C-alpha positions in Angstrom: 0.0 -0.1 0.0 1.3 3.5 -0.9 2.1 5.7 1.9 2.3 9.5 2.1 -0.5 10.1 -0.5 -2.3 13.3 0.0 -5.8 13.8 -1.6 -6.4 17.6 -2.4 -9.4 19.3 -3.7 -7.8 21.1 -6.6 -8.5 21.8 -10.3 -7.0 19.0 -12.3 -4.0 19.8 -14.6 -5.6 17.5 -17.3 -8.8 15.4 -17.4 -8.4 12.9 -14.7 -10.3 10.3 -16.5 -7.7 10.3 -19.3 -4.7 10.0 -17.0 -6.4 7.2 -15.0 -6.9 5.3 -18.2 -3.5 6.1 -19.4 -2.0 4.6 -16.2 -3.2 1.2 -17.4 -1.4 1.3 -20.7 1.6 3.3 -19.5 3.9 0.3 -19.7 3.6 0.3 -23.5 5.0 3.9 -23.8 8.6 4.6 -24.4 10.9 7.4 -25.8 10.5 10.0 -26.9 7.3 10.2 -24.8 9.4 9.0 -21.9 12.9 10.1 -21.2 15.7 8.1 -22.8 18.9 7.2 -21.1 20.4 10.3 -22.9 17.7 12.5 -21.3 18.4 11.1 -17.9 22.1 11.6 -18.3 21.5 15.2 -19.1 19.3 15.6 -16.0 21.8 13.9 -13.7 24.6 16.1 -15.0 22.5 19.1 -14.5 21.8 18.1 -10.9 25.5 17.4 -10.4 26.6 20.8 -11.6 24.1 22.4 -9.3 25.5 20.3 -6.3 29.1 21.4 -7.2 28.1 24.9 -7.0 26.3 24.5 -3.7 28.4 22.1 -1.8 27.1 22.8 1.7 23.4 22.1 0.6 21.7 18.8 0.1 19.1 19.6 -2.6 15.4 19.7 -2.1 13.8 18.7 -5.3 10.4 18.5 -6.8 9.2 16.4 -9.7 6.2 17.3 -11.9 4.3 14.0 -12.3 5.6 10.5 -11.5 8.2 9.9 -14.2 9.8 6.7 -12.9 13.1 7.3 -14.9 13.6 10.6 -13.3 12.7 9.4 -9.8 15.1 6.5 -10.0 18.0 8.3 -11.5 21.1 9.0 -9.5 20.4 11.7 -7.1 23.1 13.1 -4.8 23.5 11.7 -1.3 21.3 13.4 1.1 18.9 14.9 -1.5 15.1 14.8 -1.1 12.6 14.3 -3.9 8.9 15.2 -3.7 6.7 14.1 -6.8 3.5 15.7 -7.5 0.8 14.2 -9.7 -3.1 14.7 -9.7 -4.0 11.1 -10.8 -4.1 8.6 -8.1 -4.0 5.8 -10.7 -0.8 7.1 -12.2 0.7 7.2 -8.7 -0.3 3.6 -8.1 0.8 2.3 -11.4 3.9 4.3 -12.4 5.6 5.6 -9.2 8.5 3.3 -8.3 7.8 3.7 -4.6 8.6 5.8 -1.7 12.0 5.7 -0.1 12.2 6.9 3.5 13.9 10.4 3.7 14.8 10.2 0.0 11.6 10.3 -2.1 7.9 10.4 -1.7 4.8 11.2 -3.8 1.7 13.3 -3.2 -1.4 13.8 -5.1 -1.8 17.5 -6.0 -2.1 20.4 -8.5 0.9 21.7 -10.4 -0.6 25.2 -10.5 -0.8 25.0 -6.6 2.3 23.1 -5.8 2.3 21.8 -2.2 5.5 23.5 -1.2 6.3 26.7 0.6 7.6 29.7 -1.5 11.3 29.6 -2.1 11.7 26.1 -0.5 12.9 24.1 -3.6 16.4 23.9 -5.0 15.5 21.9 -8.1 12.3 21.3 -10.1 12.2 18.8 -12.8 9.5 18.4 -15.5 9.4 16.0 -18.4 6.7 17.1 -21.1 4.9 18.8 -18.4 4.2 22.0 -20.3 2.7 20.0 -23.1 -0.2 19.0 -20.9 -1.5 22.6 -20.6 -2.9 25.2 -22.9 -0.7 27.9 -24.6 0.1 30.5 -23.4 -2.0 30.8 -20.4 -1.5 27.3 -19.0 2.2 27.5 -19.7 2.4 30.8 -17.9 0.5 29.5 -14.9 2.8 26.5 -14.5 6.0 28.7 -15.0 4.6 31.0 -12.4 3.9 28.2 -9.9 7.4 26.7 -10.3 9.0 30.1 -10.0 7.2 30.6 -6.7 8.7 27.5 -4.9 12.2 27.8 -6.3 14.9 29.4 -4.3 16.6 32.4 -6.0 19.7 30.1 -6.9 17.7 27.1 -7.7 17.2 25.5 -11.2 14.4 24.2 -13.4 15.2 21.2 -15.6 12.6 21.0 -18.3 12.3 18.6 -21.2 9.6 19.8 -23.6 8.0 18.6 -26.9 8.3 21.1 -29.6 7.4 21.5 -33.2 10.3 21.0 -35.7 11.3 23.9 -38.0 9.6 22.2 -40.9 6.3 20.8 -39.8 5.4 17.3 -41.1 2.1 17.0 -43.1 -0.5 14.5 -42.1 -0.2 12.6 -45.3 3.7 12.5 -45.1 3.3 11.2 -41.5 1.2 8.2 -42.8 3.5 7.7 -45.6 6.4 7.5 -43.1 4.4 4.9 -41.2 4.0 2.5 -44.1 7.7 3.2 -45.1 8.6 1.8 -41.7 10.3 5.1 -40.6 9.1 4.8 -37.1 10.9 2.4 -34.7 8.0 2.3 -32.3 4.3 3.3 -32.2 5.5 6.0 -29.7 7.5 7.8 -32.4 4.6 7.6 -34.9 2.1 8.9 -32.4 4.4 11.7 -31.5 4.8 12.9 -35.0 1.0 12.4 -35.7 0.0 14.6 -32.8 2.3 17.4 -34.0 1.3 17.0 -37.7 -2.4 17.4 -36.8 -2.0 20.4 -34.6 -2.9 23.7 -36.3 -1.5 26.1 -33.8 -0.1 26.2 -30.3 -3.0 28.1 -29.0 -5.5 25.4 -30.4 -3.3 22.5 -29.4 -4.4 19.0 -30.5 -7.4 17.1 -29.0 -6.4 13.5 -28.7 -10.1 12.5 -29.7 -9.4 14.1 -33.0 -6.2 12.1 -33.4 -8.2 8.9 -32.7 -10.8 9.9 -35.2 -8.3 10.3 -37.9 -6.6 7.0 -37.0 -10.0 5.3 -37.1 -11.1 7.0 -40.4 -8.2 5.4 -42.2 -9.4 2.0 -41.3 -5.9 0.7 -41.1 -5.5 -3.2 -41.0 -3.9 -3.5 -37.6 -2.6 -7.0 -38.2 -1.0 -6.0 -41.3 0.5 -2.9 -39.8 2.0 -5.0 -36.9 3.5 -7.5 -39.3 5.0 -4.6 -41.5 6.5 -2.8 -38.5 7.2 -5.5 -36.1 5.6 -3.7 -33.2 4.1 -5.5 -30.2 0.5 -6.2 -30.5 -0.4 -4.2 -27.2 1.5 -1.1 -28.6 -1.6 0.2 -30.5 -3.5 0.4 -27.1 -1.9 4.0 -26.6 -3.8 5.3 -29.7 -7.0 3.4 -28.7 -6.8 5.3 -25.5 -7.5 8.5 -27.2 -11.1 7.5 -27.9 -13.8 9.6 -26.3 -11.2 11.8 -24.4 -11.4 15.5 -24.3 -7.7 16.1 -23.4 -5.7 18.6 -25.5 -2.1 18.4 -25.8 0.0 21.5 -26.8 3.2 21.6 -29.0 4.7 25.0 -29.2 7.7 26.1 -31.4 11.0 26.6 -29.4 10.4 30.5 -29.9 6.9 30.2 -28.5 8.1 28.1 -25.4 10.9 30.5 -24.8 8.6 33.6 -25.0 6.8 32.3 -21.9 9.7 30.8 -19.9 11.6 34.1 -20.4 8.9 35.9 -18.3 10.0 33.9 -15.2 13.4 32.4 -16.1 16.8 32.9 -17.6 17.9 30.1 -19.9 21.2 28.7 -18.8 21.5 26.1 -21.5 19.5 23.9 -23.9 20.4 20.4 -25.2 19.0 18.6 -28.2 19.4 14.8 -27.9 20.7 12.8 -30.7 18.0 10.0 -30.9 15.3 9.9 -33.7 12.9 12.9 -33.3 15.3 14.2 -30.7 15.2 17.6 -32.4 11.6 17.9 -31.0 12.6 17.1 -27.4 15.0 19.6 -26.1 16.0 19.8 -22.4 16.5 23.1 -20.8 18.4 24.3 -17.7 16.6 27.4 -16.3 17.4 29.8 -13.5 14.8 31.9 -11.7 14.8 35.4 -13.2 15.6 38.2 -10.7 12.9 40.6 -9.8 10.0 38.4 -10.8 7.4 38.6 -7.9 6.4 35.3 -6.5 
């Protein structure tokens, strides 16, 4: 039984039903929708660099969501990690477990993070912004993170962004049948971006499911062609009858909001397939921004 779970009466970050269903098929997800070893190495190095600059402090960290790869990465001795997720099902299914005096999880709202102002050294988010609407939701989350960070703290953020040349819908399906995508996760990732008209509109996952269903693709033939596991297509079926909207900004659009609250220290683009759409940022709280 999970301990240290806090139920809070808060406005959900995304529709809870979607994430509750997503928890049941989370095991079939993989990079780029989950962080790869390269992404984790980047995060570990960024944390190590912060600790080297603050040798007298054991970092107090907060994780947006329950990304197991980040929770289980190499954290410095003495560090404390609090994860915040608003879906109890995600906590039950995905969280790798509390470790006394090292890491724990609570159910809560990212826009009202359960930490005191200026109490965190490190905040980590993986695809967190993409769960919100642009620009207001992005701005609200950035403000919430900025509130809990100490002036010398750091935000580590991996985000999903549109490529410089957007893929067309027809090209995406052509790439599918040309076996361009190593996994269904890569296909779904490109499909979501191809269908989005603008960052302000985002892309409703129900619309993606309808497009998928409209094409009447023979699933057995597709699995034979691609070599994907049969259960992999569950993650697309999950989109049926869901009203969740994901948002994919350009790098410039993302930076325009982040710059209101943070100074960009660095940005890294991973080398894996579609990695140009998954940059990781190191960001420092901007001086003079009110909490």
